[in-house]
SERO-4910 file (N, C-alpha, C, O; in steps of 0.05 Angstrom, whole numbers):
BEGIN
 pado doro    nc1    nc2    nc3   cac1   cac2   cac3    cc1    cc2    cc3    oc1    oc2    oc3
  Met    A     17    -21     -2     -1      2     -4     15     21     -2     12     39    -19
  Gln    A     38     22     19     51     45     15     74     53     -5     86     75     -5
  Gln    A     77     37    -18     91     30    -47     74     43    -67     83     59    -84
  Arg    A     50     37    -67     27     47    -87     28     77    -79     29     93    -98
  Asp    A     27     87    -51     21    114    -50     50    130    -56     51    153    -64
  Arg    A     68    118    -53     93    137    -58     92    140    -88    103    159   -100
  Glu    A     77    117   -104     85    124   -133     66    142   -143     72    157   -161
  Ser    A     38    143   -132     21    155   -144     30    188   -133     23    207   -147
  Phe    A     43    192   -109     54    221   -106     75    227   -122     81    251   -124
  Arg    A     91    210   -135    110    216   -151    100    227   -181    109    245   -195
  Lys    A     81    212   -185     65    209   -206     48    237   -204     44    247   -226
  Met    A     39    249   -185     28    279   -175     47    297   -184     44    312   -204
  Ile    A     70    296   -168     93    317   -170    100    315   -204    104    336   -215
  Ser    A    102    299   -214    110    295   -247     85    311   -258     91    324   -278
  Val    A     72    313   -254     43    323   -272     44    352   -262     42    371   -278
  Leu    A     47    354   -236     50    388   -235     79    401   -242     79    423   -252
  Val    A     98    391   -238    122    399   -255    117    410   -285    124    432   -294
  Leu    A    105    389   -299    100    391   -326     82    416   -325     92    436   -336
  Ile    A     61    420   -314     43    438   -310     61    467   -312     62    483   -331
  Val    A     72    467   -290     85    494   -289    106    503   -308    112    527   -315
  Leu    A    122    472   -320    136    485   -336    124    486   -368    140    488   -386
  Met    A     97    485   -372     86    485   -397     67    518   -394     56    529   -412
  Ile    A     68    526   -369     53    555   -367     72    579   -388     63    597   -401
  Pro    A     89    573   -386     99    601   -397    103    587   -430    113    605   -443
  Ile    A    100    563   -448    100    562   -475     73    566   -478     65    570   -502
  Ala    A     50    567   -455     28    567   -462     15    596   -464     -1    603   -481
  Leu    A     27    610   -444     31    641   -449     40    654   -476     26    670   -488
  Tyr    A     61    647   -482     72    650   -508     58    645   -526     55    663   -542
  Ser    A     44    619   -532     28    608   -559      7    629   -557      2    639   -579
  Val    A     -4    636   -539    -27    654   -534    -26    676   -548    -41    683   -567
  Ala    A     -7    690   -536      6    722   -541     17    725   -566     16    747   -576
  Gln    A     28    704   -580     39    707   -611     18    711   -626     18    728   -644
  His    A     -6    696   -621    -35    708   -641    -46    734   -633    -68    741   -642
  Ser    A    -32    749   -616    -48    780   -617    -31    803   -618    -35    826   -611
  Arg    A     -6    790   -630     11    812   -645      5    822   -666     -9    809   -682
  Pro    A     15    851   -673      4    865   -703     11    851   -720     32    838   -714
  Pro    A     -2    844   -750      4    831   -762     27    836   -785     27    859   -793
  Arg    A     42    823   -794     68    825   -813     53    844   -839     46    832   -859
  Thr    A     49    866   -837     37    876   -861     44    908   -856     43    920   -835
  Asn    A     50    916   -882     55    948   -882     29    964   -880      9    959   -892
  Glu    A     32    988   -861      9   1000   -860     13   1028   -851     31   1033   -834
  Thr    A     -7   1054   -865      2   1082   -859    -21   1097   -852    -34   1106   -871
  Arg    A    -27   1100   -835    -50   1120   -828    -45   1146   -806    -25   1147   -792
  Ser    A    -62   1165   -805    -60   1192   -793    -79   1180   -766   -101   1171   -766
  Leu    A    -61   1184   -746    -70   1182   -721    -87   1203   -713   -111   1197   -710
  Phe    A    -80   1225   -708    -89   1254   -704    -83   1277   -718    -63   1273   -733
  Pro    A    -90   1295   -721    -73   1319   -741    -46   1327   -734    -39   1336   -713
  Gly    A    -33   1320   -755     -1   1320   -751     14   1299   -736     38   1299   -728
  Ile    A     -4   1280   -733     12   1250   -732      2   1227   -744    -21   1221   -744
  Thr    A     28   1211   -756     23   1196   -773     30   1174   -764     51   1177   -751
  Tyr    A     20   1144   -766     33   1122   -758     46   1108   -788     36   1113   -810
  Glu    A     64   1094   -785     72   1080   -806     76   1053   -794     87   1055   -772
  Arg    A     71   1027   -801     83    999   -789     98    988   -816     84    985   -837
  Gln    A    120    982   -816    135    965   -839    144    938   -828    152    934   -805
  Ala    A    141    919   -850    146    887   -846    165    888   -866    161    893   -890
  Trp    A    190    882   -853    216    875   -867    224    845   -865    222    831   -844
  Ser    A    230    839   -884    243    807   -894    269    806   -886    280    790   -871
  Lys    A    280    827   -899    308    831   -902    322    852   -884    308    872   -885
  Pro    A    345    856   -869    362    833   -870    354    811   -855    368    791   -855
  Arg    A    329    810   -839    318    783   -818    293    791   -823    288    808   -840
  Pro    A    275    779   -810    248    790   -802    253    813   -773    265    812   -752
  Val    A    232    835   -791    236    863   -771    204    877   -778    190    881   -798
  Met    A    200    884   -745    176    892   -745    177    926   -736    182    931   -713
  Leu    A    174    946   -753    181    974   -745    166    994   -741    156    999   -763
  His    A    158   1010   -724    134   1022   -720    143   1053   -719    160   1061   -704
  Gln    A    133   1067   -734    140   1096   -742    119   1118   -733     95   1116   -738
  Ile    A    127   1133   -723    108   1162   -714    119   1185   -724    142   1188   -715
  Ser    A    109   1204   -743    116   1225   -750    106   1249   -744     87   1254   -759
  Ile    A    111   1268   -724     97   1280   -710    106   1314   -723    128   1323   -727
  Asp    A     82   1327   -728     96   1355   -741     88   1381   -711     68   1392   -702
  Leu    A    115   1382   -706    111   1399   -677     92   1429   -679     87   1443   -660
  Thr    A     85   1432   -703     77   1462   -710     50   1459   -718     37   1475   -731
  Thr    A     42   1437   -708      6   1435   -710     -4   1442   -682      3   1432   -660
  Pro    A    -23   1462   -687    -35   1471   -655    -46   1447   -647    -53   1427   -659
  Gly    A    -46   1456   -615    -54   1427   -602    -37   1406   -592    -43   1395   -570
  Ile    A    -12   1396   -609      6   1380   -601     24   1392   -585     35   1413   -590
  Arg    A     27   1377   -560     55   1382   -536     59   1360   -522     42   1342   -517
  Pro    A     85   1361   -513     96   1332   -499     91   1335   -471     87   1356   -459
  Phe    A     92   1312   -461     89   1308   -427    106   1285   -420    104   1264   -432
  Val    A    125   1291   -402    133   1268   -392    123   1257   -359    110   1271   -343
  Thr    A    131   1235   -355    117   1219   -334    127   1243   -309    149   1254   -311
  Pro    A    111   1250   -289    125   1260   -269    132   1247   -249    126   1224   -244
  Gly    A    151   1264   -232    163   1246   -206    144   1243   -179    122   1254   -177
  Val    A    153   1231   -163    139   1227   -140    136   1250   -126    155   1266   -125
  Val    A    107   1256   -112    105   1283   -100    131   1286    -78    147   1304    -80
  Glu    A    131   1268    -59    154   1266    -37    171   1239    -37    163   1216    -36
  Ala    A    198   1250    -38    218   1224    -45    218   1201    -28    220   1204     -4
  Ser    A    215   1182    -38    211   1155    -25    239   1157     -5    258   1172    -10
  Pro    A    237   1135     23    266   1135     43    292   1132     30    314   1138     40
  Gly    A    288   1116     -5    311   1112    -16    325   1126    -37    345   1122    -51
  Gly    A    304   1145    -34    310   1167    -50    302   1160    -81    311   1175    -99
  Leu    A    285   1140    -87    280   1132   -108    255   1161   -123    239   1172   -107
  Glu    A    256   1168   -147    244   1191   -161    215   1182   -165    197   1196   -157
  Thr    A    209   1157   -179    183   1161   -190    168   1128   -189    184   1113   -178
  Val    A    150   1118   -195    141   1092   -188    134   1082   -221    128   1096   -240
  Ala    A    136   1059   -220    135   1047   -245    104   1042   -255     84   1037   -242
  Arg    A    106   1046   -280     81   1046   -299     83   1028   -327    103   1026   -341
  Thr    A     62   1020   -331     61   1016   -363     56   1029   -380     37   1043   -374
  Val    A     69   1033   -410     59   1059   -427     32   1057   -429     19   1078   -427
  Thr    A     18   1036   -432    -11   1045   -436    -26   1062   -404    -39   1083   -404
  Glu    A    -19   1045   -383    -26   1062   -353    -20   1093   -365    -38   1110   -369
  Phe    A      6   1098   -368     10   1124   -362     -5   1143   -385    -12   1166   -383
  Thr    A     -7   1124   -410    -25   1142   -433    -53   1146   -422    -60   1169   -422
  Asp    A    -72   1128   -411    -97   1136   -393   -100   1149   -373   -119   1163   -370
  Glu    A    -79   1147   -356    -76   1163   -330    -73   1189   -339    -87   1202   -323
  Phe    A    -61   1207   -359    -57   1231   -364    -73   1237   -385    -69   1260   -394
  Glu    A    -90   1223   -397   -104   1226   -417    -89   1240   -444    -94   1261   -455
  Leu    A    -68   1221   -450    -51   1232   -478    -64   1213   -496    -79   1194   -491
  Gln    A    -52   1223   -522    -60   1211   -548    -42   1187   -553    -49   1165   -562
  Leu    A    -17   1194   -546     -3   1171   -553     20   1174   -540     27   1197   -537
  Ala    A     39   1154   -528     61   1152   -514     81   1128   -520     72   1106   -526
  Ile    A    105   1130   -518    127   1115   -519    146   1108   -484    147   1122   -464
  Asn    A    157   1084   -489    180   1087   -472    202   1105   -475    207   1113   -498
  Ala    A    218   1115   -453    234   1133   -453    266   1127   -443    284   1118   -457
  Asn    A    267   1135   -417    299   1134   -400    300   1106   -396    279   1092   -394
  Phe    A    326   1095   -396    337   1079   -381    330   1080   -348    326   1102   -338
  Phe    A    330   1059   -334    325   1062   -306    338   1035   -288    349   1016   -299
  His    A    335   1037   -259    343   1024   -243    324   1025   -215    308   1043   -208
  Pro    A    330   1003   -205    342    979   -201    315    963   -220    291    968   -222
  Phe    A    335    937   -233    312    924   -257    322    894   -257    346    890   -258
  Arg    A    306    877   -257    312    842   -252    293    828   -273    269    834   -273
  Glu    A    299    815   -284    281    796   -302    290    771   -305    308    767   -321
  Glu    A    279    748   -289    295    727   -278    277    704   -299    287    689   -316
  Thr    A    240    708   -292    223    691   -297    198    703   -307    197    727   -302
  Pro    A    177    693   -321    151    707   -322    140    717   -293    124    736   -291
  Trp    A    149    703   -273    138    716   -244    156    725   -231    150    734   -210
  Asp    A    182    728   -238    209    736   -217    217    760   -238    232    758   -257
  Phe    A    204    783   -229    216    808   -246    210    828   -226    194    824   -208
  Tyr    A    229    857   -232    226    881   -217    237    904   -245    255    904   -261
  Pro    A    218    919   -241    196    932   -218    168    912   -229    166    894   -246
  Arg    A    153    921   -216    122    914   -220    112    944   -214    123    964   -204
  Ile    A     81    941   -227     66    964   -228     67    979   -200     55    966   -182
  Gly    A     79   1003   -192     73   1018   -169    103   1016   -155    108   1030   -135
  Asn    A    116   1003   -163    150    998   -147    158   1022   -152    154   1035   -172
  Pro    A    178   1033   -123    193   1061   -136    219   1044   -147    230   1023   -139
  Val    A    227   1066   -174    243   1064   -190    258   1089   -195    244   1109   -191
  Asn    A    288   1094   -205    304   1115   -213    308   1117   -242    309   1095   -254
  Ser    A    309   1135   -253    313   1147   -279    341   1151   -284    354   1162   -266
  Leu    A    351   1143   -305    381   1148   -315    385   1170   -328    372   1173   -348
  Gly    A    398   1186   -322    398   1217   -343    380   1230   -330    373   1224   -307
  Gln    A    369   1252   -347    352   1276   -344    322   1269   -344    316   1259   -366
  Ala    A    301   1270   -328    271   1270   -330    262   1293   -318    267   1298   -294
  Thr    A    245   1310   -338    240   1337   -325    211   1334   -338    208   1325   -361
  Ser    A    187   1343   -321    162   1339   -329    143   1370   -317    139   1378   -294
  Asn    A    137   1380   -339    126   1410   -332    145   1428   -321    139   1446   -306
  Gly    A    168   1422   -327    191   1444   -317    201   1433   -286    214   1448   -271
  Lys    A    194   1410   -279    205   1395   -251    224   1378   -256    218   1356   -265
  Thr    A    250   1383   -253    271   1361   -262    271   1344   -234    278   1355   -213
  Tyr    A    264   1318   -234    264   1307   -216    288   1284   -219    298   1275   -198
  Ser    A    294   1278   -238    321   1260   -239    344   1279   -249    338   1289   -271
  Pro    A    365   1286   -240    382   1310   -256    399   1299   -281    403   1274   -284
  Ala    A    410   1317   -297    423   1307   -321    451   1293   -304    460   1296   -282
  Gln    A    456   1279   -323    487   1262   -321    497   1263   -344    486   1265   -366
  Glu    A    532   1262   -337    551   1259   -364    546   1239   -377    539   1220   -363
  Gly    A    547   1235   -400    534   1204   -414    514   1200   -418    512   1180   -433
  Trp    A    486   1212   -409    465   1207   -418    450   1230   -433    439   1249   -423
  Ser    A    454   1224   -457    442   1253   -478    412   1256   -478    397   1237   -474
  Thr    A    406   1276   -481    375   1292   -473    362   1304   -489    372   1325   -498
  Ile    A    339   1298   -496    324   1313   -509    305   1330   -492    289   1323   -476
  Cys    A    311   1355   -501    294   1379   -486    276   1395   -505    283   1405   -527
  Phe    A    252   1397   -492    232   1411   -508    224   1434   -485    221   1431   -461
  Leu    A    223   1461   -502    221   1486   -490    199   1495   -498    184   1481   -512
  Ser    A    193   1518   -492    166   1534   -497    166   1534   -527    184   1534   -544
  Gln    A    137   1533   -530    130   1533   -567    142   1510   -580    151   1512   -602
  Asn    A    141   1486   -563    150   1462   -579    174   1458   -589    179   1439   -604
  Arg    A    196   1479   -580    224   1485   -597    237   1460   -585    226   1457   -563
  Val    A    252   1444   -589    268   1417   -587    296   1417   -596    308   1426   -616
  Ala    A    302   1405   -577    342   1404   -575    350   1377   -566    337   1365   -550
  Ile    A    371   1366   -576    378   1341   -571    406   1352   -561    420   1365   -577
  Asp    A    414   1347   -536    440   1355   -521    451   1329   -514    443   1313   -497
  Glu    A    472   1327   -534    498   1304   -534    509   1299   -498    509   1278   -486
  Arg    A    516   1323   -491    520   1320   -457    507   1312   -439    515   1300   -419
  Gly    A    477   1319   -447    461   1308   -425    447   1331   -409    431   1326   -390
  Phe    A    451   1353   -415    447   1382   -404    424   1396   -422    426   1405   -445
  Cys    A    401   1396   -404    383   1411   -423    390   1450   -409    402   1457   -389
  Pro    A    377   1469   -431    374   1494   -419    358   1498   -401    340   1482   -395
  Ser    A    361   1526   -389    345   1538   -375    320   1543   -388    321   1552   -411
  Gly    A    291   1539   -374    272   1536   -392    259   1517   -402    238   1520   -414
  Thr    A    273   1489   -399    259   1464   -410    235   1456   -395    236   1452   -371
  Glu    A    212   1453   -409    193   1448   -392    189   1412   -395    173   1403   -379
  Gln    A    199   1399   -409    198   1371   -413    223   1356   -420    239   1369   -434
  Ala    A    231   1331   -413    261   1328   -416    260   1296   -416    245   1286   -400
  Val    A    275   1280   -432    275   1246   -424    311   1247   -436    322   1264   -451
  Ala    A    319   1229   -426    351   1215   -435    348   1190   -450    328   1175   -450
  Gly    A    368   1188   -463    376   1162   -476    407   1167   -469    418   1185   -458
  Asn    A    419   1136   -483    445   1135   -476    466   1144   -503    487   1157   -501
  Asp    A    456   1135   -522    481   1137   -545    464   1155   -562    440   1153   -559
  Leu    A    474   1177   -583    473   1190   -609    472   1163   -628    486   1143   -622
  Leu    A    457   1163   -648    453   1143   -669    459   1156   -695    469   1144   -714
  Val    A    450   1185   -693    455   1203   -711    461   1230   -699    449   1238   -679
  Lys    A    484   1250   -715    490   1272   -708    498   1292   -737    512   1283   -755
  Asn    A    490   1310   -737    489   1332   -758    480   1315   -785    491   1317   -807
  Gly    A    461   1300   -781    453   1288   -810    466   1258   -809    453   1238   -816
  Gln    A    487   1258   -802    505   1230   -813    506   1207   -787    515   1212   -764
  Pro    A    494   1181   -797    496   1155   -779    528   1162   -763    548   1173   -772
  Leu    A    523   1149   -734    547   1145   -717    552   1120   -714    533   1104   -711
  Pro    A    579   1111   -713    583   1081   -709    579   1078   -676    583   1095   -659
  Pro    A    571   1050   -673    565   1041   -643    593   1051   -623    616   1048   -630
  Pro    A    583   1062   -597    601   1068   -586    620   1042   -575    609   1020   -576
  Ser    A    644   1042   -565    661   1021   -564    649    997   -544    657    973   -545
  Tyr    A    634   1005   -528    619    982   -506    605    964   -523    605    940   -516
  Glu    A    592    972   -547    572    960   -565    577    956   -588    559    947   -602
  Ala    A    603    962   -600    617    953   -626    617    931   -623    600    919   -636
  Pro    A    637    910   -604    639    884   -613    613    864   -616    610    842   -626
  Lys    A    600    879   -605    568    852   -594    543    866   -613    519    860   -610
  Asp    A    554    887   -631    530    902   -644    505    879   -655    508    871   -678
  Lys    A    483    869   -639    471    851   -653    445    861   -649    441    878   -632
  Pro    A    428    850   -662    396    859   -668    384    857   -643    387    839   -627
  Tyr    A    365    880   -641    354    882   -613    329    895   -615    323    905   -637
  Pro    A    312    896   -596    290    918   -594    301    944   -587    316    946   -568
  Arg    A    295    962   -601    301    996   -594    284   1009   -600    268   1005   -619
  Thr    A    286   1029   -584    261   1057   -586    284   1077   -589    303   1078   -573
  Val    A    279   1101   -623    291   1117   -620    275   1146   -618    250   1145   -621
  Ile    A    286   1167   -615    273   1196   -619    288   1215   -632    311   1223   -627
  Ala    A    273   1222   -651    293   1245   -674    280   1266   -676    256   1270   -671
  Ile    A    304   1286   -689    287   1312   -698    304   1316   -725    328   1310   -728
  Asp    A    283   1330   -748    298   1346   -768    319   1364   -761    329   1366   -739
  Lys    A    326   1381   -788    345   1399   -784    324   1426   -770    330   1441   -751
  Thr    A    304   1425   -782    289   1449   -777    284   1452   -744    283   1474   -732
  Gly    A    283   1425   -731    273   1425   -701    247   1423   -703    238   1422   -680
  Lys    A    224   1422   -725    197   1423   -726    187   1387   -733    164   1379   -729
  Lys    A    198   1378   -738    189   1349   -746    202   1331   -720    226   1336   -715
  Leu    A    191   1311   -705    205   1293   -688    189   1263   -703    165   1259   -711
  Trp    A    209   1249   -704    201   1222   -708    204   1202   -677    221   1208   -659
  Leu    A    188   1184   -675    188   1165   -660    192   1140   -672    176   1133   -690
  Val    A    215   1121   -665    215   1099   -680    214   1076   -661    225   1082   -640
  Leu    A    205   1055   -662    203   1038   -649    204   1004   -662    186    995   -676
  Ile    A    228    991   -656    236    966   -671    233    941   -656    248    935   -638
  Asp    A    211    926   -665    206    900   -644    221    881   -646    227    878   -669
  Gly    A    234    862   -627    254    846   -626    253    820   -608    234    817   -593
  Lys    A    266    809   -609    268    778   -594    248    764   -596    240    749   -578
  Gln    A    238    766   -620    221    746   -628    221    733   -652    215    746   -672
  Phe    A    230    702   -655    240    692   -679    221    690   -695    198    682   -689
  Gln    A    231    698   -724    211    694   -747    193    727   -742    191    741   -762
  Tyr    A    186    733   -723    163    754   -727    180    783   -726    172    803   -738
  Ser    A    200    783   -711    219    816   -708    237    806   -694    231    795   -673
  Glu    A    264    807   -704    288    799   -693    309    817   -682    329    814   -668
  Gly    A    295    844   -694    309    870   -681    331    882   -704    337    869   -723
  Leu    A    341    910   -699    361    917   -714    388    919   -699    388    919   -674
  Thr    A    408    920   -711    437    923   -697    432    960   -693    414    974   -702
  Phe    A    456    969   -675    461    994   -684    466   1013   -705    459   1036   -709
  Val    A    481    998   -717    492   1009   -745    470   1006   -764    470   1024   -781
  Glu    A    449    986   -767    427    991   -785    412   1005   -771    395   1013   -787
  Thr    A    407   1014   -747    389   1035   -740    395   1061   -743    377   1078   -745
  Ala    A    421   1065   -745    433   1091   -752    429   1100   -781    420   1121   -791
  Asp    A    437   1080   -788    428   1086   -820    399   1088   -830    395   1105   -847
  Tyr    A    382   1077   -824    353   1080   -825    349   1105   -817    339   1121   -834
  Met    A    354   1114   -793    348   1147   -785    356   1169   -801    340   1188   -808
  Ala    A    385   1166   -810    397   1181   -828    381   1176   -858    382   1193   -876
  Lys    A    374   1164   -860    359   1165   -896    331   1169   -887    317   1174   -907
  Leu    A    316   1169   -864    297   1191   -859    298   1214   -861    279   1228   -871
  Gly    A    316   1223   -852    320   1255   -851    329   1266   -825    333   1290   -822
  Ala    A    334   1245   -803    345   1258   -782    364   1283   -781    382   1284   -797
  Glu    A    360   1297   -767    387   1316   -763    404   1301   -743    428   1298   -747
  Thr    A    388   1291   -718    392   1279   -699    377   1260   -683    354   1263   -677
  Ala    A    393   1237   -676    374   1214   -669    386   1202   -641    409   1193   -640
  Leu    A    368   1203   -620    376   1186   -591    369   1165   -591    348   1160   -602
  Asn    A    383   1144   -578    372   1116   -571    361   1109   -541    375   1101   -522
  Leu    A    336   1114   -542    326   1105   -511    330   1083   -508    343   1068   -524
  Asp    A    314   1074   -479    321   1047   -471    308   1022   -485    284   1023   -491
  Gly    A    320   1001   -489    305    985   -507    297    962   -499    287    960   -476
  Gly    A    299    940   -517    294    907   -495    264    906   -499    251    912   -519
  Gly    A    257    895   -475    227    897   -463    215    918   -460    191    920   -457
  Ser    A    233    938   -460    214    968   -450    201    976   -472    180    989   -469
  Val    A    212    967   -501    200    981   -517    168    977   -528    160    957   -540
  Thr    A    154    996   -523    124    998   -526    115   1025   -541    126   1047   -537
  Leu    A     99   1022   -555     84   1044   -564     54   1045   -564     44   1029   -580
  Ala    A     36   1060   -548     14   1055   -545      0   1087   -550     11   1109   -545
  Val    A    -29   1082   -564    -44   1103   -575    -73   1096   -559    -81   1074   -553
  Gln    A    -85   1123   -555   -109   1122   -543   -125   1115   -565   -116   1114   -588
  Thr    A   -154   1107   -557   -175   1098   -572   -195   1103   -550   -193   1109   -527
  Pro    A   -222   1096   -573   -246   1107   -552   -252   1085   -527   -265   1089   -507
  Thr    A   -242   1064   -533   -247   1044   -503   -216   1044   -493   -207   1022   -487
  Gly    A   -198   1066   -490   -174   1061   -474   -153   1064   -488   -156   1066   -513
  Ala    A   -130   1063   -477   -100   1061   -493    -99   1038   -504   -116   1021   -495
  Lys    A    -80   1028   -526    -77   1010   -538    -55   1005   -550    -48   1021   -567
  Val    A    -38    984   -546     -8    976   -551    -13    972   -591    -30    959   -603
  Leu    A     13    990   -600     16    993   -630     33    963   -632     24    945   -647
  Asn    A     51    960   -622     74    944   -626     69    920   -618     46    911   -614
  Ala    A     94    903   -614     95    884   -600    115    880   -575    139    876   -577
  Pro    A    104    882   -554    130    887   -530    137    858   -521    121    840   -525
  Ile    A    155    854   -510    159    827   -497    177    833   -472    198    847   -471
  Gln    A    164    820   -452    169    825   -431    171    801   -414    151    787   -411
  Thr    A    201    793   -400    194    766   -390    192    742   -417    181    720   -414
  Arg    A    200    750   -436    200    732   -457    170    727   -464    168    705   -475
  Ile    A    148    740   -463    128    737   -465    116    759   -483    114    781   -473
  Pro    A    108    754   -508     99    773   -526     77    793   -520     62    783   -502
  Met    A     70    817   -527     52    836   -517     47    841   -484     28    854   -475
  Arg    A     67    830   -469     63    834   -443     79    861   -438    102    858   -445
  Glu    A     75    880   -430     84    904   -423     98    903   -400     91    895   -378
  Arg    A    120    914   -407    142    922   -377    134    950   -361    133    973   -370
  Pro    A    130    943   -338    127    967   -320    151    988   -324    173    976   -327
  Ile    A    152   1009   -326    184   1019   -332    177   1052   -315    155   1061   -310
  Ala    A    204   1066   -310    206   1089   -297    196   1116   -313    185   1133   -300
  Val    A    198   1119   -336    196   1143   -354    185   1139   -380    195   1125   -397
  Gln    A    161   1155   -381    152   1150   -416    149   1183   -426    148   1199   -407
  Ile    A    149   1193   -452    145   1207   -455    118   1208   -476    121   1196   -497
  Gly    A     93   1222   -472     74   1221   -486     65   1249   -500     74   1270   -490
  Phe    A     48   1252   -521     36   1270   -530     10   1276   -535     -2   1263   -552
  Phe    A     -7   1300   -518    -30   1309   -525    -27   1323   -553     -7   1334   -562
  Ala    A    -58   1319   -567    -61   1316   -595    -90   1329   -600   -109   1322   -586
  Pro    A    -93   1345   -618   -124   1346   -624   -141   1322   -627   -132   1302   -639
  Lys    A   -167   1324   -616   -180   1297   -620   -208   1289   -643   -224   1271   -647
  Asn    A   -200   1318   -655   -224   1315   -677   -225   1304   -702   -242   1307   -719
  Gln    A   -199   1286   -704   -194   1261   -733   -185   1238   -714   -172   1237   -693
  Arg    A   -197   1220   -730   -185   1193   -720   -176   1177   -751   -166   1155   -751
***
C-alpha cells in the first residue's frame, strides 16, 4: 500500500512540474497570435501625427513602427512622466507604470517608453522588478512640466522640449534653462545628419535588438518616434545599432537618440476604449506583455480626427 502511495505521489509531482513548465509555453502561444500582423500600414492617428508600420524580411524579419509628428500643429504638446510628490526613503524618484497606464492616466493621445532605469531584474515570467507601483530611478535627466526630478548626468544625452515646442537634443545630457519636458537616452545614433558608429562598448557585440529611437529633423519642427520590435524569432528579430543609425539618417533625421530598448520598447495610442499597444512588446519573454518602466514621454494632440 505504501509503495502504491509513493508511486501515486511521484506521478502527481511529475504532473505538477510539467504543468508549471508548460505555463510559459502556453502564455507565449496565446500571446503571439495577438501581435500586430506582418503587413505594411500607414494612417493618420491625429492631426499632425502619422503612424507607419513596416514589415521587413531582410536583413531578417523585422517589424518597425514609426510615428511622425509635426510639432507646428496647434494642440500638439509633449508630456513626461512626473516624479513622486515626496521622495521615498531610498531616494527613488518615481513609480513604475506601463506605457498604456501612463497614456490613460494622463489622458494622452500616444506615448512611448523613454529613459533607462534602475533597479531592474528579469529572471522568469513571475520573478521580475519593477512591478506596477514599485519605486524606480531614472538614468539621465527627466523633467515634467518644468520640474526636474532626475538630474542630468554626463553620458546620458537628453532631448529637451522648451516653450512653443522648440526642441533640441543635447549630447552632453544637460538641457538649457526653461526646459519644460525632457527625457534621456544613452547614445546618439545620428549627429549632423550623419549616422554614427556604435560606441566602443557596443561595437564588438552589435547584435539585432529591440530599440526605441527619438529624432528631430534639421528644422526642429518634425519629430520621429521609431520603435523596432525584437527578440521574437521569425516575427521581428530587431536591428543592430548600425542598421538603426543608417535607417534614421535616410529618414532625414538631423539628430537621433537611442532610448531604453529590449523589453521596454512600447508604443501606445489612445482609442475610444482606452490606450492600446500598437507594437509587440516582449516582457519576460512573453510577447504583448508590457514592462512597467520608470519614464515615458507622451503627446497631447487634437482629437477631432481619427
